[in-house]
C-alpha positions as CSV (number, residue, x, y, z in Angstrom):
1,M,-50.9,44.9,-30.9
2,V,-48.0,44.3,-28.6
3,R,-49.3,46.5,-25.9
4,S,-52.8,44.9,-26.2
5,G,-51.2,41.5,-25.8
6,W,-49.3,42.5,-22.7
7,A,-52.4,44.1,-21.2
8,V,-54.4,40.9,-21.7
9,A,-51.6,38.8,-20.3
10,G,-51.3,41.0,-17.2
11,W,-55.0,41.0,-16.6
12,G,-55.2,37.3,-17.0
13,L,-52.6,36.7,-14.3
14,G,-54.4,39.1,-12.0
15,Y,-57.7,37.5,-12.6
16,A,-56.2,34.0,-12.1
17,G,-54.7,35.2,-8.8
18,F,-58.1,36.5,-7.7
19,G,-59.7,33.1,-8.5
20,V,-57.0,31.1,-6.8
21,G,-57.2,33.3,-3.7
22,C,-61.0,32.7,-3.5
23,G,-60.6,29.0,-4.1
24,L,-57.9,28.5,-1.4
25,S,-59.6,30.7,1.1
26,G,-63.0,29.1,0.5
27,T,-64.6,32.5,-0.4
28,A,-67.8,32.0,-2.3
29,L,-68.4,33.5,-5.6
30,F,-71.9,33.8,-7.1
31,G,-73.2,31.7,-4.2
32,A,-70.8,28.7,-4.5
33,H,-67.2,27.9,-3.8
34,W,-66.2,26.2,-7.1
35,P,-66.5,29.3,-9.4
36,G,-63.2,30.6,-8.0
37,W,-61.3,27.8,-9.7
38,V,-63.2,28.5,-13.0
39,V,-62.1,32.2,-12.7
40,A,-58.5,31.0,-12.2
41,G,-58.7,28.9,-15.3
42,V,-60.1,31.7,-17.5
43,G,-57.4,34.0,-16.2
44,L,-54.6,31.5,-16.9
45,V,-55.8,30.8,-20.4
46,S,-56.2,34.6,-21.0
47,A,-52.6,35.1,-19.9
48,V,-51.4,32.5,-22.4
49,A,-53.6,34.1,-25.1
50,G,-52.1,37.5,-24.3
51,A,-48.6,36.1,-24.7
52,L,-49.6,34.6,-28.1
53,V,-51.0,38.0,-29.2
54,V,-47.6,39.6,-28.4
55,R,-46.0,36.9,-30.7
56,R,-48.6,37.8,-33.3
57,K,-50.2,34.4,-33.4
58,P,-53.7,33.9,-34.9
59,V,-55.8,33.5,-31.6
60,R,-58.7,35.8,-32.5
61,A,-61.3,33.1,-32.0
62,L,-59.8,32.2,-28.6
63,L,-59.9,35.9,-27.5
64,W,-63.6,36.2,-28.4
65,L,-64.3,33.0,-26.5
66,L,-62.5,34.3,-23.4
67,C,-64.3,37.6,-23.9
68,G,-67.6,35.8,-23.7
69,A,-66.5,34.0,-20.5
70,A,-65.5,37.3,-18.9
71,A,-68.8,38.8,-19.9
72,V,-70.6,36.1,-18.0
73,G,-68.3,36.9,-15.0
74,A,-69.3,40.5,-15.2
75,W,-72.9,39.5,-14.6
76,S,-75.0,42.3,-13.1
77,L,-72.0,44.6,-12.5
78,L,-74.2,47.6,-13.5
79,M,-76.6,46.7,-10.8
80,D,-73.8,46.8,-8.2
81,L,-72.7,50.2,-9.6
82,V,-76.2,51.6,-9.4
83,T,-76.5,50.2,-5.8
84,L,-73.3,51.9,-4.8
85,L,-74.1,55.1,-6.6
86,F,-77.2,55.6,-4.6
87,G,-75.6,54.8,-1.2
88,Q,-76.6,51.2,-0.7
89,R,-74.4,48.2,0.0
90,V,-73.8,45.4,-2.5
91,D,-74.9,41.9,-1.5
92,S,-71.4,40.4,-1.8
93,V,-68.1,42.3,-1.9
94,P,-66.1,39.4,-3.5
95,D,-68.8,39.1,-6.2
96,A,-68.6,42.8,-6.9
97,V,-64.8,42.7,-7.1
98,G,-65.0,39.7,-9.5
99,R,-67.5,41.5,-11.7
100,V,-65.3,44.6,-12.0
101,L,-62.2,42.5,-12.9
102,A,-64.3,40.5,-15.4
103,A,-65.6,43.7,-17.0
104,V,-62.0,45.0,-17.4
105,G,-61.1,41.8,-19.1
106,V,-64.0,42.1,-21.5
107,V,-62.7,45.5,-22.7
108,L,-59.1,44.3,-23.0
109,L,-59.9,41.0,-24.7
110,A,-62.3,42.7,-27.2
111,R,-59.7,45.3,-27.9
112,A,-57.1,42.7,-28.7
113,A,-59.5,40.6,-30.8
114,L,-60.6,43.5,-32.9
115,G,-57.0,44.5,-33.4
116,L,-56.4,41.0,-34.9
117,R,-59.3,41.2,-37.3
118,P,-58.4,40.8,-41.0
119,G,-57.6,44.2,-42.6
120,A,-57.1,45.9,-39.3
121,R,-54.9,49.0,-39.8
122,V,-52.2,50.2,-37.5
123,G,-52.7,53.7,-36.3
124,R,-49.9,56.2,-36.6
125,A,-49.2,59.4,-34.6
126,G,-50.3,62.4,-36.5
127,Q,-52.6,60.4,-38.8
128,A,-55.5,62.6,-40.1
129,A,-58.8,61.8,-38.6
130,P,-61.6,60.7,-41.0
131,A,-64.8,62.6,-41.4
132,P,-67.5,61.6,-38.9
133,T,-69.8,59.0,-40.3
134,A,-73.1,57.5,-39.2
135,A,-73.4,53.8,-38.6
136,P,-74.7,51.5,-41.4
137,P,-78.5,51.2,-41.6
138,P,-78.6,47.7,-39.9
139,V,-76.7,49.1,-36.9
140,Q,-79.1,52.1,-36.7
141,L,-82.0,49.7,-36.8
142,A,-80.4,47.8,-33.9
143,A,-80.2,51.1,-32.0
144,W,-83.9,51.7,-32.6
145,A,-84.7,48.2,-31.4
146,G,-82.6,48.8,-28.2
147,T,-84.3,52.1,-27.6
148,L,-87.8,50.6,-28.0
149,A,-86.9,47.7,-25.8
150,F,-86.0,50.1,-23.0
151,A,-89.2,52.2,-23.4
152,P,-91.5,50.0,-21.3
153,Y,-88.9,49.9,-18.5
154,V,-88.6,53.7,-18.4
155,L,-92.4,54.1,-18.5
156,M,-92.9,51.6,-15.6
157,K,-90.4,53.4,-13.5
158,L,-91.9,56.8,-14.3
159,V,-95.4,55.5,-13.3
160,W,-94.1,54.5,-9.9
161,A,-92.1,57.7,-9.4
162,L,-95.3,59.7,-10.1
163,G,-97.3,57.7,-7.6
164,G,-99.1,55.5,-10.0
165,S,-99.5,51.7,-10.0
166,F,-98.1,49.0,-12.3
167,A,-98.6,45.2,-11.9
168,G,-100.6,45.8,-8.8
169,I,-97.8,47.7,-7.1
170,S,-98.2,51.4,-6.1
171,G,-95.7,54.1,-6.2
172,D,-96.0,54.5,-2.4
173,R,-95.2,50.9,-1.9
174,M,-92.1,51.1,-4.1
175,Y,-91.0,54.2,-2.2
176,A,-91.4,52.3,1.1
177,S,-89.3,49.5,-0.2
178,Y,-86.5,52.0,-1.1
179,V,-86.6,53.3,2.4
180,H,-86.6,49.8,3.8
181,N,-83.6,48.8,1.7
182,G,-81.6,51.8,2.9
183,S,-81.6,53.9,-0.3
184,S,-79.6,57.2,-0.1
185,G,-81.2,60.6,0.5
186,L,-80.4,61.5,-3.1
187,W,-82.4,58.5,-4.4
188,L,-85.3,59.2,-2.2
189,A,-85.3,62.9,-3.1
190,L,-85.4,62.0,-6.8
191,E,-88.3,59.7,-6.2
192,R,-90.3,62.4,-4.4
193,W,-89.6,64.7,-7.3
194,G,-91.0,62.1,-9.7
195,L,-87.6,61.1,-11.0
196,D,-86.5,57.5,-10.6
197,G,-82.8,57.0,-10.5
198,T,-82.7,53.9,-12.7
199,M,-85.0,55.6,-15.2
200,L,-82.6,58.5,-15.5
201,L,-79.7,56.0,-16.0
202,A,-81.7,54.2,-18.7
203,L,-82.3,57.5,-20.6
204,L,-78.6,58.3,-20.3
205,G,-77.9,54.8,-21.7
206,V,-80.1,55.5,-24.7
207,F,-78.2,58.8,-25.2
208,L,-75.0,56.8,-25.3
209,L,-76.4,54.3,-27.7
210,W,-77.3,57.0,-30.3
211,G,-74.0,58.7,-29.8
212,L,-72.4,55.5,-31.0
213,V,-74.3,55.4,-34.2
214,R,-74.6,59.1,-35.2
215,P,-71.9,61.5,-36.3
216,W,-72.3,63.7,-33.3
217,G,-70.8,60.8,-31.2
218,Q,-67.5,61.5,-33.0
219,V,-67.4,65.3,-33.0
220,F,-68.9,67.3,-30.1
221,P,-72.1,69.0,-31.5
222,R,-73.0,72.7,-31.2
223,W,-75.0,72.4,-28.0
224,T,-71.9,71.3,-26.1
225,L,-70.7,75.0,-26.4
226,P,-67.0,75.2,-25.4
227,L,-66.4,71.7,-26.8
228,R,-68.3,72.0,-30.1
229,G,-66.3,71.0,-33.2
230,R,-63.7,69.1,-31.2
231,R,-63.1,65.4,-31.6
232,V,-64.7,63.1,-29.0
233,P,-62.0,61.0,-27.4
234,R,-62.5,57.5,-28.6
235,W,-62.4,55.9,-25.1
236,L,-65.1,58.3,-23.8
237,P,-68.1,56.5,-25.3
238,L,-66.5,53.1,-25.8
239,T,-65.6,52.5,-22.2
240,P,-69.1,52.7,-20.8
241,A,-70.5,51.1,-23.9
242,L,-68.3,48.0,-23.6
243,L,-68.9,47.8,-19.8
244,G,-72.6,48.2,-20.3
245,A,-72.8,45.6,-23.1
246,A,-70.8,43.1,-21.1
247,T,-73.1,43.6,-18.1
248,L,-76.6,44.0,-19.6
249,A,-76.5,41.7,-22.7
250,P,-75.7,38.4,-20.8
251,Y,-77.8,39.5,-17.8
252,G,-80.8,40.2,-20.0
253,V,-80.5,37.3,-22.3
254,V,-80.1,34.7,-19.6
255,G,-82.8,36.5,-17.6
256,V,-85.3,36.2,-20.5
257,G,-84.5,32.5,-20.7
258,Y,-85.1,32.1,-17.0
259,L,-88.4,34.0,-17.1
260,G,-89.4,31.8,-20.0
261,L,-89.0,28.7,-17.8
262,C,-90.9,30.4,-15.0
263,T,-93.7,31.4,-17.3
264,A,-93.9,27.8,-18.6
265,G,-94.1,26.5,-15.1
266,V,-90.8,24.6,-15.2
267,T,-89.5,26.6,-12.2
268,R,-90.9,29.3,-10.0
269,I,-89.7,32.9,-9.8
270,R,-88.6,34.3,-6.5
271,L,-91.2,36.7,-5.2
272,G,-88.9,39.0,-3.2
273,E,-91.0,42.0,-2.2
274,F,-93.8,41.2,-4.6
275,A,-97.1,39.9,-3.3
276,G,-97.8,37.4,-6.0
277,E,-96.1,35.5,-8.8
278,Q,-98.0,37.3,-11.6
279,S,-96.8,40.7,-10.4
280,A,-93.2,39.5,-10.1
281,L,-93.3,38.1,-13.7
282,E,-94.8,41.2,-15.2
283,V,-92.2,43.5,-13.7
284,A,-89.4,41.0,-14.5
285,W,-90.4,40.6,-18.1
286,V,-90.4,44.4,-18.6
287,G,-86.9,44.7,-17.0
288,M,-85.3,41.7,-18.6
289,C,-86.6,42.4,-22.1
290,G,-85.3,46.0,-21.8
291,F,-81.9,44.9,-20.5
292,A,-81.5,42.2,-23.2
293,G,-82.6,44.3,-26.1
294,Y,-80.6,47.3,-25.1
295,G,-77.5,45.3,-24.1
296,V,-77.4,43.5,-27.5
297,A,-78.0,46.8,-29.3
298,L,-75.2,48.5,-27.3
299,A,-72.8,45.7,-28.2
300,V,-73.6,46.0,-31.9
301,A,-73.3,49.8,-31.8
302,A,-70.0,49.7,-29.9
303,R,-68.5,47.3,-32.4
304,S,-69.6,49.6,-35.3
305,Y,-68.2,52.7,-33.5
306,W,-64.9,50.9,-32.8
307,R,-64.5,50.0,-36.5
308,R,-65.6,53.4,-37.8
309,T,-63.2,55.3,-35.6
310,G,-60.3,52.8,-35.6
311,A,-58.4,54.5,-38.4
312,R,-57.9,57.6,-36.2
313,A,-56.5,55.7,-33.2
314,A,-53.1,57.3,-32.6
315,E,-51.4,54.4,-30.9
316,V,-48.7,52.2,-32.3
317,R,-49.8,48.6,-31.7
């Protein structure tokens, strides 16, 4: 746990420095100037918490609280990554940097908190790895829920990529919007082939989700050919899982709440490129329900995978 504590403390100081720099320079984060000082506060408290972990103090609840705050800071990081992956520019570079730092914090804080849980065992070099196990039934049920939540989103994107219409929006119109927004040649080529980039990433995300709950996520299966039978490095599925959960869960859950207010008439949804409010709401509900359901399921599955594979971690904490 000592290394985990130092990692949290170092990240906290770096995150605080980023926040102070934004605050003093007047750089806006998330559309306002005051969030920089909030970031600085979260970073400083995290640095203190990391020091307490090094001293083996009982600060597990504080670590989870800070992990939640960092998850909020990582808001929509995955959207920035998708934007960059397909050759577009992010809306705000400081926001994107802040989200990356926050996501790193989520991983480090969660790692430290899980290491402090009651009954956590210390890994030892050369310790025999346990047999691969499936997640408990409730976790697998969560995986099914996350998969089904993403299904309408995948179908919506597939309809557009194949030239069909959804919510009054045609595939040709969506393609024109991609061109207008400066999408890369790769993205446009996939669209012309009937393969939407975000749909492919969603399918990859579902694959990751089931790898976390089934035994083949711990030992490479037969179809991986040269890798079959070898242990899957623990960090390989956990890193994208924790980053994805930290991004999609808060983004989706808060987004669903916002859409509820829009649907109730409390506030109005931004139309963006949509012609009417009804079309914007239909598409947004499909997306946000998918992100929320999948993000929460991914968090549950990642926690289960972490606990089921922890006994074979070969680090001395």
